[in-house]
PAMAR-985513 format. One record per residue: residue number from 1; y, x negated, z negated of N, C-alpha, C, O in turn. Coordinates in pm, whole numbers. Atoms other than C-alpha are relative to their C-alpha. Layout:
<rs>
k|n.c2|n.c1|n.c3|ca.c2|ca.c1|ca.c3|c.c2|c.c1|c.c3|o.c2|o.c1|o.c3
NUM|Y|X|Z|Y|X|Z|Y|X|Z|Y|X|Z
...
</rs>
This chain:
<rs>
k|n.c2|n.c1|n.c3|ca.c2|ca.c1|ca.c3|c.c2|c.c1|c.c3|o.c2|o.c1|o.c3
1|-47|-20|136|-4620|-22344|7626|-114|-25|-99|-225|26|-82
2|102|26|101|-4807|-22473|7322|-2|112|-104|90|193|-112
3|11|-100|106|-4927|-22257|7035|109|-19|-105|164|78|-157
4|-104|29|99|-4682|-22430|6799|134|53|49|209|114|-28
5|-124|-52|-56|-4393|-22347|7032|4|152|-13|105|210|-51
6|6|-147|6|-4506|-21984|7046|21|50|-141|91|150|-161
7|-14|-42|140|-4529|-21958|6666|145|-14|-46|199|76|-110
8|-139|22|41|-4184|-22107|6610|92|102|66|179|160|0
9|-82|-98|-71|-4028|-21885|6876|-22|140|-56|72|219|-65
10|30|-132|54|-4203|-21581|6729|63|21|-137|112|130|-166
11|-67|-10|130|-4072|-21652|6379|149|24|19|209|109|-47
12|-142|-18|-31|-3721|-21686|6521|25|141|51|122|206|11
13|-14|-135|-52|-3769|-21361|6713|-8|104|-110|76|195|-115
14|17|-98|106|-3892|-21170|6409|118|7|-93|155|115|-140
15|-115|3|90|-3598|-21282|6197|126|48|70|199|131|16
16|-128|-26|-65|-3318|-21261|6451|6|135|71|115|181|104
17|-3|-132|-62|-3423|-20930|6608|68|102|-90|135|192|-41
18|-53|-100|92|-3318|-20741|6296|125|-46|-73|202|37|-120
19|-129|48|48|-3042|-20965|6163|99|11|116|60|-5|231
20|-98|-20|-108|-2718|-20908|6358|52|-132|58|172|-156|61
21|-39|133|-50|-2720|-21257|6514|-61|-33|135|-49|-147|180
22|48|12|-138|-2892|-21207|6854|-131|-77|12|-132|-200|7
23|129|63|-23|-3261|-21274|6906|-6|-64|137|-59|-174|152
24|7|55|-135|-3219|-21326|7281|78|-132|9|34|-226|74
25|-77|124|0|-2949|-21586|7225|-77|-115|-62|-77|-226|-9
26|76|105|67|-3167|-21781|6984|-121|-44|83|-153|-163|89
27|118|36|-79|-3473|-21765|7209|37|-78|125|-44|-157|174
28|-45|80|-114|-3270|-21903|7499|45|-139|-45|16|-238|21
29|-62|126|43|-3092|-22173|7299|-99|-97|-63|-90|-218|-41
30|90|90|72|-3375|-22310|7084|-75|-95|92|-76|-215|65
31|67|95|-90|-3579|-22454|7375|97|-102|60|59|-217|81
32|-97|94|-57|-3263|-22609|7519|36|-109|-101|47|-226|-64
33|-33|99|102|-3175|-22779|7190|-117|-94|-27|-96|-212|-55
34|119|80|33|-3533|-22902|7137|-65|-64|121|-164|-137|107
35|55|61|-120|-3600|-23001|7496|-130|63|48|-207|0|119
36|120|-71|-46|-3873|-22740|7551|32|70|132|148|98|160
37|-23|-82|-119|-3920|-22559|7882|37|142|-41|-12|194|-142
38|-38|-139|27|-3759|-22215|7894|-124|88|13|-192|87|116
39|119|-83|0|-4031|-21968|7803|12|121|90|-88|184|124
40|-21|-110|-92|-3874|-21702|8025|17|133|-69|-25|153|-183
41|-29|-131|58|-3765|-21346|7970|-127|80|-26|-129|163|-118
42|125|-74|20|-4122|-21214|8002|-60|-30|-137|-107|61|-206
43|52|35|133|-4233|-21407|7693|89|60|-108|40|111|-208
44|-92|-59|98|-3921|-21295|7508|-29|148|-19|-32|198|-131
45|29|-143|8|-4001|-20934|7593|-133|25|-70|-147|122|-145
46|129|-15|68|-4361|-20981|7479|16|-13|-151|-51|56|-228
47|-25|14|143|-4230|-21097|7141|60|128|-58|43|159|-176
48|-56|-125|47|-4042|-20769|7121|-109|101|-33|-86|193|-112
49|111|-87|37|-4380|-20596|7109|-37|-22|-146|-69|72|-218
50|27|31|140|-4438|-20776|6780|103|62|-93|67|120|-195
51|-102|-58|87|-4105|-20669|6635|-1|152|7|36|220|-89
52|18|-145|-9|-4166|-20317|6765|-108|45|-98|-91|145|-168
53|107|-34|95|-4491|-20311|6567|52|-8|-143|14|74|-227
54|-55|15|135|-4298|-20431|6262|83|123|-40|65|177|-149
55|-88|-111|36|-4038|-20155|6274|-77|133|-5|-48|218|-88
56|82|-122|4|-4295|-19884|6354|-80|7|-130|-88|112|-193
57|78|0|123|-4511|-19989|6060|89|20|-122|53|93|-215
58|-88|-11|115|-4218|-20021|5822|51|144|-17|58|195|-129
59|-56|-135|5|-4077|-19678|5911|-104|106|36|-68|215|79
60|106|-88|-49|-4415|-19515|5979|10|141|-59|-10|239|12
61|-8|-132|62|-4366|-19232|5728|116|80|57|102|198|90
62|-117|-69|-54|-4017|-19148|5849|-19|35|148|21|142|192
63|22|-27|-142|-4119|-19176|6215|-97|116|21|-78|196|113
64|93|-112|-11|-4411|-18939|6163|72|132|-31|51|232|37
65|-77|-120|35|-4179|-18689|5993|94|39|113|109|157|145
66|-90|-26|-112|-3930|-18725|6278|-75|55|120|-27|146|188
67|79|-48|-115|-4203|-18676|6540|-41|146|-20|-30|227|72
68|40|-139|27|-4331|-18358|6374|120|94|10|111|203|67
69|-119|-84|-2|-3980|-18225|6331|54|15|143|105|121|180
70|-47|-8|-138|-3890|-18307|6691|-84|99|80|-31|177|159
71|89|-95|-69|-4194|-18117|6821|35|143|-40|41|232|45
72|-37|-133|47|-4098|-17819|6604|134|43|59|154|160|92
73|-130|-30|-57|-3743|-17841|6733|-10|34|148|54|127|196
74|11|-19|-145|-3847|-17866|7098|-80|125|37|-53|187|140
75|89|-111|-36|-4113|-17594|7089|34|129|-72|28|237|-14
76|-25|-121|81|-4018|-17356|6808|149|22|-28|187|118|-95
77|-145|-7|26|-3640|-17420|6806|31|-3|-149|130|55|-195
78|-17|11|145|-3679|-17501|6436|74|-128|-31|22|-237|-6
79|-85|115|26|-3400|-17734|6325|-22|-55|-141|-46|20|-235
80|13|66|129|-3426|-17987|6043|71|-134|9|97|-182|120
81|-65|131|-5|-3259|-18316|5943|-83|-104|76|-27|-183|153
82|84|97|-71|-3557|-18519|6070|-1|28|150|2|-65|231
83|-4|-34|-141|-3558|-18330|6398|132|-40|64|135|-91|176
84|-131|40|-50|-3185|-18386|6440|7|-151|20|59|-198|121
85|-1|146|-12|-3229|-18759|6375|-85|-46|118|-47|-140|189
86|85|37|-114|-3512|-18777|6628|74|21|131|69|-65|219
87|-78|-24|-121|-3292|-18618|6895|112|-104|14|140|-150|125
88|-107|100|-4|-3009|-18858|6802|-51|-135|47|17|-206|120
89|59|127|-43|-3239|-19157|6848|-34|4|149|-7|-92|221
90|34|-11|-142|-3365|-19032|7184|125|0|87|129|-67|191
91|-125|-6|-75|-3013|-18952|7306|68|-138|2|124|-178|104
92|-59|133|6|-2892|-19294|7192|-74|-103|82|-21|-212|106
93|80|93|-80|-3167|-19459|7397|30|10|150|1|-83|225
94|-22|-23|-144|-3057|-19314|7733|84|-110|65|45|-158|171
95|-81|101|-69|-2778|-19567|7810|-73|-132|25|-65|-186|135
96|68|128|-20|-2991|-19878|7755|-113|15|101|-141|-78|176
97|104|-22|-100|-3272|-19724|7959|56|-5|141|-3|-67|229
98|-61|-2|-132|-3041|-19661|8255|51|-138|41|27|-183|153
99|-56|131|-32|-2863|-19996|8238|-113|-102|22|-105|-184|114
100|112|91|-16|-3191|-20184|8193|-72|21|133|-109|-76|199
101|68|-31|-126|-3349|-20007|8489|80|-50|120|22|-99|217
102|-84|36|-114|-3053|-20082|8717|34|-148|6|46|-205|115
103|-57|135|0|-2947|-20430|8607|-87|-105|-68|-43|-219|-84
104|83|95|74|-3240|-20596|8425|-22|-131|76|-7|-239|19
105|28|121|-77|-3326|-20838|8706|125|-86|18|118|-208|12
106|-126|74|-14|-2960|-20934|8759|34|-73|-129|75|-189|-127
107|-27|62|130|-2915|-21000|8388|-93|-118|-23|-49|-224|-70
108|97|108|18|-3232|-21208|8379|37|-123|80|16|-236|36
109|-31|112|-89|-3109|-21423|8667|131|-68|-33|143|-190|-18
110|-136|54|9|-2742|-21470|8579|55|-16|-141|153|-87|-159
111|-65|-6|131|-2681|-21417|8207|-63|-89|-106|-21|-84|-222
112|63|85|100|-2906|-21672|8036|70|-137|-5|5|-241|9
113|-79|123|-2|-2624|-21932|8011|59|-25|-139|109|67|-203
114|-47|29|136|-2523|-22110|7689|144|39|-28|172|96|-134
115|-139|-29|30|-2147|-22071|7722|28|150|-3|114|196|-78
116|-12|-146|10|-2179|-21699|7789|-52|48|-135|7|136|-198
117|55|-36|131|-2396|-21674|7478|99|-34|-111|114|43|-205
118|-99|38|101|-2132|-21861|7277|114|103|-5|161|138|-113
119|-110|-97|-6|-1866|-21614|7394|-40|132|-65|34|185|-147
120|43|-128|58|-2065|-21302|7308|-36|-16|-148|-12|75|-227
121|35|25|140|-2193|-21456|6985|125|5|-88|125|71|-192
122|-123|4|80|-1839|-21523|6858|75|132|8|116|187|-95
123|-82|-120|-18|-1663|-21220|7005|-57|121|-72|14|188|-146
124|60|-116|64|-1907|-20955|6890|-24|-24|-149|-36|71|-225
125|8|29|143|-1947|-21135|6556|128|41|-72|122|96|-182
126|-128|-40|59|-1576|-21080|6487|12|153|-4|58|210|-103
127|-5|-146|-4|-1602|-20716|6596|-89|60|-109|-54|162|-170
128|89|-45|107|-1895|-20674|6355|70|-4|-135|63|92|-212
129|-70|11|129|-1687|-20799|6062|113|103|-10|132|162|-116
130|-109|-97|2|-1392|-20576|6159|-53|141|-28|6|216|-105
131|58|-132|24|-1616|-20268|6170|-46|14|-145|-31|120|-205
132|45|-3|139|-1762|-20358|5831|119|6|-95|114|74|-198
133|-117|7|87|-1420|-20430|5683|78|130|-1|127|172|-106
134|-88|-115|-9|-1241|-20120|5805|-74|133|19|-10|238|22
135|75|-124|-10|-1524|-19866|5848|-1|77|-131|11|19|-239
136|-6|-84|121|-1531|-19572|5607|-126|-16|-86|-118|-6|-208
137|128|21|69|-1900|-19632|5514|-30|113|-99|-51|90|-218
138|21|-117|86|-1954|-19278|5380|-120|85|41|-162|171|-37
139|100|-93|-53|-2230|-19118|5593|-136|-67|10|-146|-190|19
140|133|55|-23|-2605|-19156|5625|-45|28|144|27|92|220
141|45|-9|-139|-2812|-19168|5944|-30|144|43|-31|172|163
142|30|-138|-36|-2895|-18796|5928|124|77|45|114|189|94
143|-124|-66|-42|-2529|-18713|5997|48|-47|136|156|-7|180
144|-39|50|-133|-2520|-18894|6335|13|117|96|-82|194|114
145|-25|-108|-95|-2366|-18655|6588|-42|-44|141|-77|-159|164
146|29|34|-140|-2432|-18638|6963|99|-104|51|61|-197|122
147|-100|98|-42|-2107|-18824|7019|-24|-136|-61|-12|-238|7
148|33|127|65|-2199|-19090|6764|-117|-67|69|-113|-187|97
149|120|55|-63|-2541|-19134|6924|31|-57|137|-21|-162|175
150|-38|49|-133|-2386|-19170|7270|76|-131|-12|50|-225|64
151|-79|123|18|-2137|-19431|7146|-88|-116|-42|-77|-226|13
152|90|106|46|-2402|-19630|6961|-97|-38|111|-132|-155|124
153|89|28|-112|-2631|-19599|7263|66|-85|106|4|-177|160
154|-74|82|-96|-2365|-19738|7496|15|-142|-54|3|-240|20
155|-9|133|62|-2315|-20023|7250|-133|-74|13|-135|-194|41
156|131|64|-13|-2690|-20089|7257|-21|-55|140|-84|-159|157
157|14|48|-137|-2675|-20123|7635|69|-133|20|24|-216|99
158|-69|129|-9|-2426|-20408|7592|-87|-115|-48|-68|-230|-8
159|85|105|57|-2695|-20596|7400|-96|-59|102|-164|-157|71
160|79|64|-105|-2878|-20663|7727|60|-134|40|-9|-219|96
161|-64|129|-23|-2624|-20946|7760|-37|-91|-116|-5|-59|-231
162|43|89|109|-2771|-21240|7560|117|-44|-88|227|-68|-39
163|-101|41|96|-2579|-21334|7247|71|115|-66|138|97|-168
164|-68|-117|57|-2453|-20981|7181|-68|44|-128|0|72|-227
165|84|-46|110|-2737|-20885|6941|-13|152|2|85|224|-21
166|24|-144|-3|-2894|-20541|6973|26|60|-137|97|161|-148
167|-23|-54|134|-2901|-20487|6597|147|-15|-40|203|74|-104
168|-139|23|37|-2554|-20637|6558|95|100|62|181|155|-7
169|-95|-89|-68|-2379|-20422|6818|-24|145|-39|71|223|-45
170|24|-138|43|-2552|-20101|6710|43|22|-145|92|129|-179
171|-55|-12|136|-2471|-20168|6344|152|5|4|213|81|-72
172|-145|-3|-16|-2113|-20237|6451|47|139|36|141|192|-24
173|-38|-135|-42|-2093|-19903|6629|-27|100|-111|52|192|-132
174|32|-90|111|-2263|-19729|6336|104|-8|-110|147|95|-163
175|-105|16|100|-2014|-19874|6091|131|58|51|209|115|-25
176|-123|-51|-58|-1736|-19780|6331|12|151|-7|123|204|-14
177|-5|-147|9|-1832|-19411|6318|-15|49|-144|-26|170|-168
178|-4|-40|141|-1845|-19415|5936|-130|-5|-75|-137|41|-189
179|126|11|73|-2208|-19488|5848|10|-108|-107|86|-203|-94
180|11|107|98|-2287|-19687|5536|-73|-119|63|-133|-106|170
181|69|118|-54|-2424|-20038|5587|-149|25|15|-208|-7|118
182|144|-25|-7|-2779|-19931|5505|-32|104|106|-131|90|178
183|24|-103|-101|-2754|-19619|5723|17|-56|140|-62|-23|229
184|-20|62|-131|-2617|-19821|6014|-119|-88|36|-164|-89|151
185|116|85|-25|-2904|-20067|5975|-124|83|29|-199|52|122
186|119|-84|-20|-3169|-19795|5947|5|68|136|-95|71|207
187|-10|-65|-131|-3039|-19607|6250|-19|-102|112|-84|-73|213
188|19|107|-98|-3023|-19935|6442|-148|-32|19|-195|-48|132
189|142|33|-9|-3387|-20009|6359|-80|114|64|-169|90|145
190|68|-114|-62|-3502|-19658|6448|31|7|150|-56|41|230
191|-41|-1|-140|-3307|-19682|6774|-74|-107|81|-87|-96|203
192|73|107|-69|-3501|-19998|6854|-135|46|51|-189|-12|146
193|138|-38|-32|-3831|-19811|6876|-17|42|146|-97|-21|216
194|23|-39|-139|-3802|-19627|7211|47|-104|101|-20|-128|201
195|-52|99|-93|-3586|-19891|7380|-89|-122|11|-117|-169|122
196|87|117|-1|-3806|-20182|7278|-135|33|61|-194|-50|131
197|128|-41|-59|-4118|-19989|7373|9|2|152|-83|-44|219
198|-16|-4|-145|-3983|-19930|7724|11|-141|59|-53|-173|158
199|-18|135|-51|-3870|-20291|7770|-127|-81|-10|-162|-154|83
200|124|74|17|-4192|-20434|7630|-107|42|99|-178|-41|154
201|98|-49|-96|-4407|-20211|7849|32|-48|142|-58|-84|217
202|-41|43|-134|-4206|-20301|8160|-31|-148|22|-87|-186|125
203|22|143|-17|-4222|-20676|8101|-148|-35|-10|-193|-127|58
204|144|25|8|-4589|-20666|8001|-67|35|132|-157|-36|178
205|53|-36|-131|-4666|-20485|8326|30|-107|103|-54|-138|187
206|-35|109|-91|-4480|-20757|8515|-88|-122|-23|-130|-188|73
207|85|115|30|-4681|-21025|8335|-142|22|52|-204|-69|107
208|135|-29|-45|-5010|-20853|8413|-11|-8|152|-112|-53|205
209|1|-1|-146|-4917|-20817|8780|43|-133|61|40|-149|183
210|-51|128|-52|-4782|-21174|8809|-108|-73|79|-226|-71|43
211|96|73|-84|-4942|-21386|9081|-51|-124|-71|-166|-163|-52
212|42|121|71|-4951|-21693|8858|-77|39|-126|-44|138|-190
213|78|-32|120|-5210|-21699|8577|84|-16|-127|173|-101|-133
214|-74|2|126|-5080|-21636|8225|-93|-43|-112|-205|6|-124
215|74|42|118|-5198|-21814|7913|27|102|-110|132|98|-173
216|-23|-111|92|-5241|-21512|7688|-11|-40|-146|38|32|-233
217|18|36|140|-5334|-21700|7371|132|-17|-74|151|46|-178
218|-126|11|75|-4982|-21812|7272|80|129|-1|153|155|-96
219|-70|-129|-2|-4846|-21473|7377|-50|91|-111|29|150|-184
220|58|-88|103|-5085|-21283|7150|30|-53|-139|64|24|-228
221|-35|59|129|-5032|-21527|6862|146|27|-33|180|59|-146
222|-142|-24|21|-4657|-21491|6909|30|143|-40|114|167|-126
223|-21|-142|34|-4674|-21112|6897|-35|26|-146|38|96|-216
224|43|-21|138|-4864|-21120|6568|99|-63|-98|137|0|-197
225|-94|69|89|-4629|-21375|6409|135|71|-1|197|86|-107
226|-127|-72|-7|-4321|-21186|6531|-7|129|-81|92|168|-144
227|16|-124|77|-4459|-20866|6375|11|-27|-149|78|48|-221
228|-2|32|144|-4509|-21030|6035|140|-40|-45|191|11|-144
229|-134|46|39|-4173|-21208|6026|102|112|14|195|120|-66
230|-91|-112|-17|-3997|-20896|6157|-9|99|-115|93|148|-163
231|19|-92|111|-4147|-20675|5887|69|-52|-125|138|23|-194
232|-63|59|118|-4033|-20914|5614|151|2|10|221|24|-88
233|-145|0|-20|-3686|-20936|5765|58|139|-25|159|151|-93
234|-47|-136|22|-3644|-20556|5771|3|30|-150|101|84|-202
235|12|-30|143|-3761|-20530|5410|114|-61|-79|178|7|-160
236|-101|69|81|-3520|-20788|5271|141|37|44|232|43|-39
237|-135|-36|-44|-3224|-20691|5489|42|134|-59|154|147|-107
238|-35|-131|54|-3235|-20326|5379|21|-5|-151|97|75|-206
239|-17|13|145|-3263|-20436|5016|137|-58|-36|195|-24|-139
240|-119|76|40|-2957|-20659|5026|124|27|84|231|-26|53
241|-113|-14|-93|-2731|-20538|5309|122|63|-66|235|28|-32
242|-115|-64|65|-2515|-20318|5085|80|-100|-82|202|-88|-95
243|-69|97|85|-2435|-20614|4862|61|-114|80|172|-158|49
244|-49|121|-68|-2395|-20899|5111|98|32|112|178|-54|148
245|-92|-34|-108|-2210|-20712|5388|-27|-80|126|-132|-144|139
246|18|62|-132|-2161|-20851|5738|71|-135|15|49|-205|113
247|-77|124|-13|-1930|-21146|5670|-89|-124|17|-58|-208|101
248|84|119|-21|-2213|-21404|5631|-54|-11|142|-67|-121|195
249|53|4|-136|-2352|-21306|5971|110|-36|100|85|-106|198
250|-112|36|-86|-2009|-21329|6132|29|-150|-7|51|-214|95
251|-24|144|17|-1957|-21677|5987|-109|-80|73|-79|-177|141
252|111|68|-68|-2301|-21784|6113|19|5|151|-1|-96|219
253|-18|-14|-145|-2226|-21650|6461|112|-90|50|100|-152|156
254|-111|85|-41|-1894|-21833|6478|-40|-147|-2|-6|-222|89
255|44|139|8|-2049|-22160|6363|-97|-34|113|-86|-140|174
256|95|25|-108|-2334|-22129|6612|71|-4|135|37|-87|219
257|-77|3|-125|-2088|-22049|6892|71|-134|17|76|-189|127
258|-67|130|-7|-1895|-22365|6806|-98|-111|35|-66|-200|114
259|102|101|-32|-2214|-22572|6815|-40|8|147|-58|-95|212
260|39|-19|-141|-2306|-22425|7155|107|-58|91|76|-131|186
261|-109|53|-82|-1965|-22505|7300|2|-152|-5|18|-218|98
262|1|146|15|-1980|-22860|7161|-114|-63|79|-98|-168|141
263|120|57|-63|-2330|-22915|7302|-1|17|151|-54|-69|222
264|20|-32|-142|-2294|-22756|7645|129|4|82|123|13|204
265|-125|-6|-77|-1923|-22751|7739|23|-130|77|123|-144|147
</rs>
């Protein structure tokens, strides 16, 4: 992989990780359209370290407040909105952790196919629009219940299938339980922190232990670029999501699915 390839893939990762249009789908499809070799799931996971850094830095104040409140809740039984949100994020992470641990290798081997991506891209894009259209959009992320967190967490586990979109499916579930657009997006981004950290650590460990030598330069450059582009994407999406809604993303997903079917069917 060249440095230019790594930079382009990292920019795509940073943008598509937080927009509800599937980063994994784009990272699989772009090399196929451009005739590049598949960079592999390990590189994709390494790029998630960059987007993890972006979301941690963007929400650093809120995450610190949540961490302090969670410690107070766990040790002193002192409840607060930040502590409740921290528990909701941790509880919502359990399903993806279990599914990833049990089925990650199978997904890596069998699910990186263009027509499957087209199906999930279109199908979950329509579901996203329906949730946005008919959701009540009245609650903020601090009102997420244990049941809400479990439902959104199960939805996040579905995002292990390429083309689903982790942010897209969790925003869909958030809208479905009555969160506002901004609250659904914020909870989705906060939910990305523990899950992405686990996945990134697992894949990085695999890369370090790999028998074949790894060219770390494009990987490190990609992580930095993904962090920068991811931070900018979070900033602008949260500023405009209430006004633009989910319809533009659904239209994009449907158009991309049609292009994939045309190119690979």
